[in-house]
C-alpha positions in Angstrom: 0.9 20.6 -4.4 1.7 24.4 -4.6 2.7 24.2 -0.9 5.1 21.3 -1.5 6.5 22.9 -4.6 7.2 26.1 -2.5 8.8 23.9 0.3 11.0 22.3 -2.3 12.0 25.7 -3.9 10.7 24.7 -7.1 8.0 26.5 -9.3 6.2 25.6 -12.5 7.9 27.5 -15.3 6.1 30.6 -16.8 3.7 29.5 -19.4 3.7 25.9 -18.4 0.9 23.9 -16.9 1.3 21.2 -14.1 0.2 17.5 -14.2 0.1 15.3 -11.0 0.5 11.4 -11.2 -0.9 9.5 -8.2 1.4 6.5 -8.2 1.6 3.1 -6.3 5.3 2.0 -6.0 6.7 -1.3 -4.8 7.4 -1.6 -1.0 10.9 -2.5 -1.8 12.8 0.6 -1.9 15.4 -0.5 -4.5 12.6 -1.6 -6.8 10.6 1.7 -6.2 13.9 3.7 -7.0 14.2 1.8 -10.3 10.5 2.6 -11.0 11.0 6.3 -10.5 14.2 6.2 -12.6 12.3 4.5 -15.5 9.3 6.9 -15.0 11.6 10.0 -15.0 13.4 8.8 -18.1 10.1 8.3 -20.0 8.6 11.4 -18.9 11.5 13.4 -20.3 11.4 11.7 -23.5 7.7 12.7 -23.7 8.8 16.3 -23.3 7.5 16.9 -19.8 9.6 18.3 -17.1 9.8 16.4 -13.7 9.5 18.8 -10.8 9.7 16.1 -8.3 8.4 13.1 -6.4 6.1 13.8 -3.3 5.5 11.3 -0.6 1.7 11.3 -0.2 1.1 11.6 3.6 -1.2 8.7 4.9 -2.1 7.2 8.1 -1.6 3.3 7.8 -3.2 2.9 11.3 -6.7 3.0 9.7 -6.3 0.3 7.3 -6.8 -3.4 8.2 -4.1 -6.0 8.5 -4.3 -7.5 5.1 -4.3 -4.0 3.4 -1.6 -2.7 5.5 0.6 -5.9 4.6 0.4 -5.3 0.9 0.0 -1.5 0.8 2.1 0.2 -1.8 4.3 3.2 -1.3 2.1 6.1 -2.4 3.7 9.1 -4.2 2.9 11.7 -6.6 5.0 12.7 -9.5 4.6 16.4 -10.3 5.4 17.4 -13.8 5.3 20.6 -16.0 4.5 21.0 -19.6 4.1 23.8 -22.1 0.8 22.0 -23.1 -2.4 22.8 -21.5 -6.1 21.7 -21.3 -7.0 18.6 -23.5 -3.5 18.7 -25.1 -2.0 18.3 -21.7 -4.3 15.5 -20.8 -3.4 13.8 -24.0 0.3 14.2 -23.4 0.1 12.8 -19.8 -2.0 9.8 -21.0 0.4 9.0 -23.6 3.3 9.3 -21.3 1.6 6.9 -18.9 1.0 4.3 -21.8 4.7 4.8 -22.8 5.8 4.0 -19.2 3.8 0.7 -19.3 5.4 -0.3 -22.6 9.0 0.4 -21.5 8.4 -1.6 -18.3 6.8 -4.6 -20.1 9.9 -4.6 -22.7 12.8 -3.6 -20.6 12.1 -4.5 -16.8 11.2 -7.2 -14.3 8.8 -4.6 -12.7 5.1 -5.7 -13.2 3.2 -2.8 -14.8 -0.2 -2.2 -13.2 0.8 -4.3 -10.1 4.1 -3.1 -8.8 4.0 0.2 -10.5 0.5 1.6 -11.0 -0.8 5.1 -11.9 -4.2 5.7 -10.2 -4.3 9.0 -12.2 -2.1 11.2 -14.3 -3.8 14.5 -15.1 -3.8 18.1 -14.9 -7.3 18.2 -13.8 -8.0 15.1 -11.5 -6.2 13.5 -8.7 -7.5 9.9 -7.8 -7.3 8.8 -4.2 -7.6 5.1 -4.1 -7.1 2.7 -1.3 -8.0 -0.6 0.2 -10.1 1.0 3.0 -13.7 1.3 4.1 -15.3 4.5 2.8 -15.5 5.9 6.4 -11.8 6.1 6.7 -10.7 7.4 3.2 -10.3 10.8 4.6 -8.5 9.5 7.7 -6.2 7.6 5.5 -5.2 10.3 2.9 -4.1 13.3 5.1 -4.3 15.5 2.1 -8.0 15.2 2.3 -8.0 16.8 5.8 -5.8 19.8 4.7 -8.0 23.0 4.9 -6.1 24.3 2.0 -7.1 21.4 -0.3 -9.8 22.4 -2.7 -11.9 20.7 -5.3 -14.9 21.6 -7.3 -16.5 18.0 -6.9 -15.7 14.4 -5.7 -16.9 11.1 -6.9 -16.8 8.3 -4.5 -17.3 4.5 -5.3 -17.9 2.5 -2.2 -17.5 -1.1 -3.5 -14.1 -2.9 -3.7 -13.2 -5.6 -6.2 -15.9 -8.2 -5.9 -14.7 -11.0 -8.1 -11.0 -10.9 -7.5 -8.5 -11.2 -4.7 -8.3 -7.7 -3.1 -5.3 -5.6 -4.5 -4.7 -1.9 -4.2 -4.8 -1.2 -7.8 -8.1 -2.8 -8.1 -9.9 -0.5 -5.6 -12.3 1.8 -7.4 -12.8 4.6 -8.5 -11.3 4.0 -11.9 -9.4 6.8 -13.7 -12.1 7.9 -15.9 -15.3 6.0 -15.0 -17.1 4.8 -12.0 -19.8 2.0 -12.3 -22.0 0.2 -10.0 -22.0 -3.4 -11.4 
């Protein structure tokens, strides 16, 4: 993210913390643009500063035909806040909930299906996909970047078992992984 911010000529304001939302957007660009507009408006009302939207680099050649056909556009929204730690996490959680409420009240965009936040956090980025475990790192090119660092990773291998496969239903969950 730091490299992307630098390439965009943007910085996190002094004394602010950064949050990253991993977002699934509709394939239709007009609908995706409306999603971004709604998200930006809600984010600003929640006293967060939008630093930008980053297209997450992916290799769609490694997914199966069904997954490729229904794959969302995957982007990250990068925001800044004077909050930090648990206060930032709370602020980002409430912002995500507000986005869902606005969509349900004021839009034809289906929350959690057409617009889905895999994560929105200052601590965690969730890489979620309808892929076999062996190719997750091949799909998300960020995971191949030698500058990418993490202190730990949790991987849940099972996909949705009692519903039709959909990208938002792929595990891991935002806060908890389980095994049946």
